[in-house]
N, C-alpha and C positions, 0 to 999 in steps of 0.2 A: 505492499500498500504504497504511496507517496503523503509525507505529512509535513504538515505546516509546524512548526516546534511557538509554542507560543505559550508566552508569560504571563503570569497572572502577576496583581499588583493592585494598593491597594488606593487611599483616597478617598475612602466611602466614610459615611459615619458609621458611629460603632457601634448602631443598633445594626448593619448590613454589613459590619466586618466581623461581628456577633453571627449574622446568618451563614456567612461564606465557608469561619469553622467550621460551624457541628451541621455542613454539609461537607465537607472533607470528614470530616471524624465521622460517618456515619456511611459514609460513599459505600462501605464494602455492600449494607442491607439492599441498597439498591443494585452492585450489582450481580448480588446472591441470584434474588430473584428475578432479575433478565436469564442467569443462572441455566435456573429449571423453567424459564420459561420457552427459552431456545428448547426444552428439549421435552416439551410438550405435541402431544399432534395436533391438538386444540389451542389455543392462545388463551391465556390467561389473562395477558392483561393491555388495556387498552391506549395503552399510550408511555411511554419508556426513554426520556431527554436527559441527555445532565444539559448542563447553563455554564460557560467559558467565558473568563475575566480575558479577551482580544485584545489587547494594545499594539502603538506604533505611534512613533515618533514625530514631531514636529518640527518645525522652526514658524515665529508669527513675522508682520512686516518688519521688526525690526530684527533676525535672524536669533530671536529666543527658545529656543529648547524647549519646545512641553509635550506630553504626552497626553496622546488621547486615548480612552480610555469604552470599547462595549464589551456590553456580556448578555453575546448569545449564544439557544441552544443550539445542542448536537442530536441528530439518530442515529441509530445505525450502528447502539454505540457498542463495542467490544472490550474486554480487557484483559489483559494478562499478566494482572499480578503487581502489573513498573508500569505500564503505559494505558491511559485511557482514547481510545482511537472512536472518532466518532464522522460522518459528514456532518457541515455548517446549514441549520437549518435558515435561519437569516439571511434574509442580503444585510449587507451594513450600513446604516445611516453615514457615518464619518467615516470607516478606516475602510483603504486602498488597498491592504497586505492582505488582505485577506478578499476570499467568495464564496457566499453562497451557492453550497452542493461541494462544496472541498474538503477532501481527507483532512482529519488534523490532527493529531496522534499528544494526549499532555498529562500529565504528571498529578499524581489524588490531592494536590498542596497550589493548585493550574486553577480548579475546578472552584463555583463559585454557590451553585445549586442543582438538583436533580430532585427527579419527579417522573414516578410512574404510577398510572390507575389499573384498581378492578373494582371493574362495575359501577364506575363512574364517580369513587373516590378515590382520591386525590391521598398517597404517599409522598413525605418529604417535601418540598414547595417551602423549606425553611426562608425563601428573601421574595416568594409572593408572602408569605402569612405572614416576614415584619411589614412593608407597605398595606397587607389587611388589619393590621393591627392600627393603623394609623387612621381610619377610614369608621365612617357614621355606619348605620343599622343598613339604611338605604342607600346609600356606597356597598355595602358590601355583599349585597344581594342582589344588587345592578352589574358589582363587579362578575359573582360567580354565575348569573344567569348567562351574561358572556362570555364567560369561556365554554358555559356549561359542566362544571364540576361542581363535585361536595365537596371546598376546602378541609367543615370541620371548624375545629375552635383551633382559631391559632395561638394558643397556651397550649394547650395539646398536640401536638403532633406526632402521628407516627409511620415508625418510621419500615415496620411490618404489618402483613399481613395478620387481621383479629390482635389487636395488639392488648388489647383489654380484655377479651373474654379467655386469651388463649396466649400466656405472657411466656411458654415455654418455647415458642416463634422466633423470638426474641436472641435463646441459645442455639435455633438449627430453627431451618426448613424441615416444615412438614413432609413434605414430600421425602428427603435424606431419610425423614426417617418411615414413611411408611412404604416407601423401597425395600428398604436392607433386605427385606428375606428374597426376595423376587434377583434383587444381587450379589446374591447367595448362588441359584441358579441359575445365572449368564455368566457367570463368572467360572464356573464346576464347566459349563459349556463351551468354553468361552478364553479354555485360562489367560490364551496369548498375550491381552487385553488387558494384564496384569503388566507387564513387560515391557507394549507396545510402546514408543515415541512415536506422538504423531507431528504431522507437517511444519506444528508451532515447536518444536521442539521441547514437549508436554507430557511424560507420564499421566493416567489416571489419577495418579497420588498427585502429584502437580497439581494438575487444573480440582481435585475437591478440598487441599486445600488451598485456595486461592478461595474457593467458594463458603469456606465455612462448614464442611458436611462432616458433620465427626461418626454418625453411623456409616456413611459411606466408606470413611475413610476406615473405621475397626471391618469394616470386611476386606478390604485390599490389604490391610497387615494378617491380617489373619492364612489370609491365602496368598501370602506370600511376598506384596510387595516392597521391594527392598525404599525403605525413611531415605538412601544415603546419596541416591539417582542426585543427578543435579541439571535442570534446564538448557539450554543454550545459552544463559543470562547468569551460567554460575551457581545457579539456587536449586538449595535441597526445598525439597515441602513445607519444612520446619522454618524456614526462613523465610515463604514465603508468606505462613501463617502469625509470623512474630511481626513482618513489618504490618498487614491489615489489623495486629492485635485480635488474633481468634480468638481470647483469654482458653473456650471453653477445648479445643484440640491440639495447642501446645505441648500441655504433659504426655497424648497420647502420643507425640512425631518425637520429644525430646529422647 
């Protein structure tokens, strides 16, 4: 994939800077949901996008340098444990160094938000919720009606499906738990999958560690997966889990 490296820049009000940080800290939940959705026959997500702070240096008429920042959404998102890739969904208003439809690659600390929708309900959307927090009831209704999305309570932002009803989903995705038995049968029939290195240089164990899937990792280890195998980026499954702070699987991979 051709990529244009972009760099995060602040200079926003504190409320937005806090929203950026929350989005970065919780991005792993976005990727976990998208990872499982990519494995579904019938997709469960209505939409999944990441917002990136794109920047460009300009000069004013006096020759003084200044930086313009535009926060824009990318779609068709893929994550390799280090970089987030996607295609720009917006036409920039000011910037000329990136165009709508262009493929980009960024690190987690360069994103400013993420958002996915399930059954019309929003998850994430930290910058959107920061803006909603300043709106009146009438403005909130107009905003949400315009989007056609249930953003919920801006004081209670959810990052996983049925977060209140099933808080265990914060630890592990329900599909990881429910598919454990079928994975055992699959690996019994296809043992080569345990050691297979895919076109991106990852083993099955690497992928599951990036997505934080404890149950599938336990099965892979029971079936003989090698914890010491390194990806093309030179990282073990444990190192990816540590980078993303998947606390529940770090002890299993250590």
